[in-house]
C-alpha positions as CSV (number, residue, x, y, z in Angstrom):
1,X,2.1,-4.0,8.0
2,X,1.4,-3.7,4.2
3,X,-1.0,-6.7,4.0
4,X,-2.9,-5.1,6.7
5,X,-3.5,-1.6,8.3
6,X,-1.5,0.6,8.9
7,X,-0.5,0.5,5.2
8,X,2.5,1.8,3.7
9,X,1.8,5.1,1.6
10,X,5.2,6.2,0.7
11,X,8.0,4.6,-1.7
12,X,11.6,4.5,-0.6
13,X,14.8,4.2,-2.5
14,X,15.3,0.7,-3.2
15,X,11.3,-0.2,-3.3
16,X,10.1,-2.1,-6.1
17,X,6.7,-1.4,-8.1
18,X,5.2,-4.6,-9.4
19,X,1.8,-5.0,-11.6
20,X,1.0,-4.5,-15.4
21,X,3.4,-2.3,-17.3
22,X,0.6,0.1,-18.5
23,X,-0.7,0.6,-15.0
24,X,2.9,1.3,-13.4
25,X,3.2,3.9,-15.7
26,X,-0.1,5.6,-14.9
27,X,0.7,5.3,-11.2
28,X,3.8,7.1,-11.5
29,X,2.3,9.7,-13.5
30,X,-1.1,10.2,-11.8
31,X,-0.6,9.2,-8.0
32,X,1.3,11.3,-5.6
33,X,3.2,8.6,-3.7
34,X,4.9,7.5,-7.1
35,X,5.1,11.0,-8.7
36,X,8.8,11.5,-7.4
37,X,9.9,9.0,-10.0
38,X,11.3,10.6,-13.1
39,X,11.5,8.9,-16.7
40,X,14.6,8.9,-18.7
41,X,13.9,9.0,-22.6
42,X,17.5,8.4,-23.4
43,X,17.5,5.1,-21.4
44,X,13.9,4.2,-22.1
45,X,13.4,3.6,-18.4
46,X,13.0,5.3,-15.1
47,X,16.2,7.5,-13.5
48,X,15.6,5.5,-10.2
49,X,15.5,1.6,-10.4
50,X,11.8,0.9,-9.6
51,X,11.1,-1.9,-11.5
52,X,12.9,-5.4,-11.6
53,X,13.1,-5.0,-15.4
54,X,15.8,-2.4,-14.5
55,X,17.7,-5.0,-12.9
56,X,19.5,-6.5,-16.0
57,X,20.9,-10.1,-15.8
58,X,23.4,-11.4,-18.1
59,X,21.0,-13.7,-20.0
60,X,19.0,-10.3,-21.0
61,X,22.3,-8.5,-22.2
62,X,21.8,-9.5,-25.8
63,X,18.0,-8.0,-25.8
64,X,17.7,-4.6,-27.8
65,X,18.6,-1.4,-25.6
66,X,19.1,-3.3,-22.5
67,X,22.9,-3.2,-22.9
68,X,22.8,0.6,-22.0
69,X,20.5,-0.2,-18.9
70,X,23.0,-2.7,-17.8
71,X,25.9,0.1,-18.1
72,X,23.8,2.7,-16.4
73,X,22.9,0.2,-13.4
74,X,26.5,-0.3,-13.0
75,X,27.8,3.3,-13.3
76,X,25.1,4.9,-10.7
77,X,24.2,4.8,-7.3
78,X,21.8,2.1,-8.3
79,X,24.9,-0.3,-8.4
80,X,24.8,-1.5,-4.9
81,X,21.0,-2.5,-5.2
82,X,21.8,-4.3,-8.6
83,X,24.8,-6.2,-7.0
84,X,22.5,-7.3,-4.3
85,X,20.2,-8.5,-6.6
86,X,22.4,-10.2,-8.7
87,X,24.0,-12.0,-5.8
88,X,20.6,-13.2,-4.5
89,X,19.3,-14.6,-7.9
90,X,22.7,-16.3,-8.8
91,X,22.6,-18.1,-5.5
92,X,19.1,-18.8,-5.4
93,X,18.5,-22.6,-5.4
94,X,15.7,-22.4,-8.0
95,X,16.0,-19.0,-9.9
96,X,19.6,-18.9,-10.4
97,X,18.9,-20.8,-13.7
98,X,18.0,-17.5,-15.5
99,X,20.7,-15.6,-14.4
100,X,23.0,-16.7,-17.1
101,X,22.5,-17.2,-20.7
102,X,20.6,-20.5,-21.0
103,X,18.4,-22.4,-23.3
104,X,15.5,-21.3,-21.2
105,X,12.7,-19.4,-23.2
106,X,12.5,-15.7,-22.9
107,X,9.4,-16.0,-20.8
108,X,10.9,-18.2,-18.3
109,X,13.8,-16.1,-17.8
110,X,11.4,-13.2,-17.0
111,X,9.3,-15.0,-15.1
112,X,12.2,-16.3,-12.7
113,X,13.6,-13.1,-12.7
114,X,10.7,-11.3,-11.6
115,X,9.9,-14.0,-8.7
116,X,13.5,-13.6,-7.7
117,X,13.1,-10.0,-7.2
118,X,10.0,-10.8,-4.8
119,X,12.2,-13.1,-3.0
120,X,15.0,-10.6,-2.9
121,X,13.0,-8.0,-1.1
122,X,11.0,-10.1,1.1
123,X,13.3,-13.0,2.1
124,X,16.5,-10.8,2.8
125,X,17.3,-10.5,6.1
126,X,19.8,-9.2,8.4
127,X,21.1,-6.1,10.4
128,X,23.2,-4.9,7.2
129,X,21.3,-6.2,4.1
130,X,20.7,-3.4,1.9
131,X,16.7,-4.0,1.4
132,X,15.9,-5.0,4.9
133,X,13.5,-1.9,5.0
134,X,12.2,-2.0,1.5
135,X,9.1,-2.9,0.3
136,X,7.4,-4.3,-3.0
137,X,4.3,-2.2,-4.3
138,X,2.2,-4.4,-6.2
139,X,-0.6,-2.6,-8.4
140,X,-3.6,-4.7,-9.0
141,X,-5.3,-2.2,-11.4
142,X,-6.3,-4.0,-14.7
143,X,-5.7,-7.8,-13.4
144,X,-8.5,-10.1,-14.1
145,X,-7.9,-12.8,-11.2
146,X,-9.8,-15.3,-13.1
147,X,-7.0,-15.4,-15.5
148,X,-4.7,-15.7,-12.9
149,X,-5.8,-18.5,-10.7
150,X,-6.8,-20.8,-13.5
151,X,-3.5,-20.0,-15.4
152,X,-5.4,-18.9,-18.3
153,X,-3.0,-16.9,-21.0
154,X,-3.9,-13.5,-22.3
155,X,-3.7,-12.6,-25.8
156,X,-0.2,-12.0,-26.8
157,X,0.7,-13.1,-23.1
158,X,0.9,-9.8,-21.9
159,X,0.0,-10.5,-18.4
160,X,1.2,-14.1,-17.9
161,X,4.5,-12.5,-16.0
162,X,2.2,-10.5,-13.7
163,X,0.2,-13.9,-13.0
164,X,3.2,-15.6,-12.0
165,X,4.1,-13.1,-9.4
166,X,0.7,-12.9,-8.0
167,X,0.6,-16.7,-7.4
168,X,3.9,-16.6,-6.0
169,X,2.9,-14.1,-3.4
170,X,-0.1,-16.2,-2.7
171,X,1.9,-19.3,-2.4
172,X,4.3,-17.5,0.3
173,X,1.2,-15.3,1.9
174,X,1.8,-17.1,5.5
175,X,5.3,-16.0,5.7
176,X,5.8,-13.1,7.7
177,X,8.2,-11.3,5.6
178,X,6.2,-11.5,2.8
179,X,3.0,-10.2,5.0
180,X,5.0,-7.4,6.1
181,X,7.0,-6.2,2.7
182,X,4.4,-6.4,0.0
183,X,1.9,-3.6,-0.3
184,X,-1.0,-3.9,-2.8
185,X,-2.5,-0.8,-4.6
186,X,-6.1,-0.4,-6.0
187,X,-7.5,2.6,-7.6
188,X,-4.4,4.6,-6.5
189,X,-4.9,3.7,-2.7
190,X,-3.1,0.9,-0.7
191,X,-5.3,-2.3,-0.2
192,X,-5.3,-5.7,1.3
193,X,-4.4,-8.7,-0.8
194,X,-6.9,-9.7,-3.5
195,X,-7.7,-12.9,-2.1
196,X,-9.1,-11.3,1.4
197,X,-12.3,-9.7,0.2
198,X,-15.2,-11.8,-0.2
199,X,-15.3,-11.9,-4.1
200,X,-11.3,-12.5,-3.9
201,X,-12.0,-15.4,-1.6
202,X,-14.4,-17.2,-4.1
203,X,-11.8,-16.7,-6.8
204,X,-8.8,-17.6,-5.2
205,X,-10.2,-21.0,-3.9
206,X,-9.7,-22.0,-7.6
207,X,-6.2,-22.3,-7.1
208,X,-4.5,-24.3,-4.8
209,X,-0.6,-24.3,-4.8
210,X,1.3,-27.8,-5.3
211,X,2.9,-27.4,-2.0
212,X,-0.3,-27.3,-0.4
213,X,-1.6,-30.4,-2.1
214,X,1.5,-32.1,-1.2
215,X,1.2,-31.0,2.5
216,X,-2.6,-32.4,2.6
217,X,-1.5,-35.8,1.0
218,X,1.6,-36.1,3.5
219,X,-0.7,-35.4,6.2
220,X,-3.3,-38.1,4.8
221,X,-0.5,-40.5,4.6
222,X,0.9,-39.9,8.0
223,X,-2.5,-41.3,9.5
224,X,-1.7,-44.8,8.1
225,X,1.8,-45.1,9.4
């Protein structure tokens, strides 16, 4: 039950790590649950696919260094995961637009791919599904939640994608699969979602998803009909 105790304290093959890049690197170097992951200087990436960045989609193949990562994912034991993810994103009703080369901005491609990764791990189901027992490990260190809920851009947009990811989780927080498959981390320890502590409740009140606004409006209108 990653949203609540008992927390998940170990990473399995197929799990994904989300959060700010610097903090992901720090966790992999510093904290025991993450230390089994090795870094490849040649690939400029981890030898085991642990971030959504490593799951290269066709729209990204023209970016520097990434063709090598794309080939790597196709030639190793990571391939089944890459195939599963690309199948999920290419068939997703919303995120499929970022799968192939499109006129969309690089930021939108990244944002949709990252949210598709969350959807892939949490929404996939079925006895034979490759990732049915996998989790997302979301590192909260270094994130200013006020920027996230108010949609304020950081300098150089460094945390904008992470903000998109957190808001996606919040919008889907009542989904039992999301509750069971996303483990938050803070200061090297598993923790509850950032909107559940006293300070977090106050901050996250400032963000109301459009879907929830529409639900309230529809409920109000139904009274008159």
